[in-house]
C-alpha positions, 0 to 999 in steps of 0.5 A, spaced: 353 343 695 356 336 696 351 330 696 354 324 699 353 317 696 348 315 702 344 322 701 343 320 693 341 313 694 336 316 700 333 321 695 332 316 690 328 312 695 324 317 697 323 321 690 326 327 693 329 332 688 336 336 688 332 342 687 328 340 693 334 339 698 337 346 696 330 349 697 330 346 704 337 348 705 335 355 703 329 356 707 328 350 711 327 351 719 333 349 723 331 343 728 337 340 730 344 341 731 349 336 734 355 333 734 357 326 731 364 324 732 366 331 734 363 334 727 357 339 727 351 336 724 345 340 722 338 338 721 333 342 717 326 341 715 321 344 710 314 342 707 314 341 700 309 337 695 305 334 701 310 332 705 316 334 710 323 334 707 328 332 712 336 334 710 342 332 715 348 336 713 355 339 715 358 345 714 366 345 712 369 352 710 362 355 708 361 348 703 355 344 705 355 336 705 349 333 705 349 327 709 342 324 708 335 326 706 328 323 707 321 325 706 316 324 712 309 323 709 303 324 714 295 325 713 297 333 716 301 334 709 296 330 705 290 335 706 
């Protein structure tokens, strides 16, 4: 797994650990698949530690490159 500089900063900003990103990639639900400038992009989500973690990534020869990561807080996940 390769983390882009943007993903690393986003993880710091939202207090998301690399282990949480890995867990989301391995066990999260694929919610979106699309293309940006001809490159396929994927979005996986999972609920961890009272929040929804969202990981946007690409695949290149079986190598995952994480574009960005963010956490969504909701009353639903806090209860």
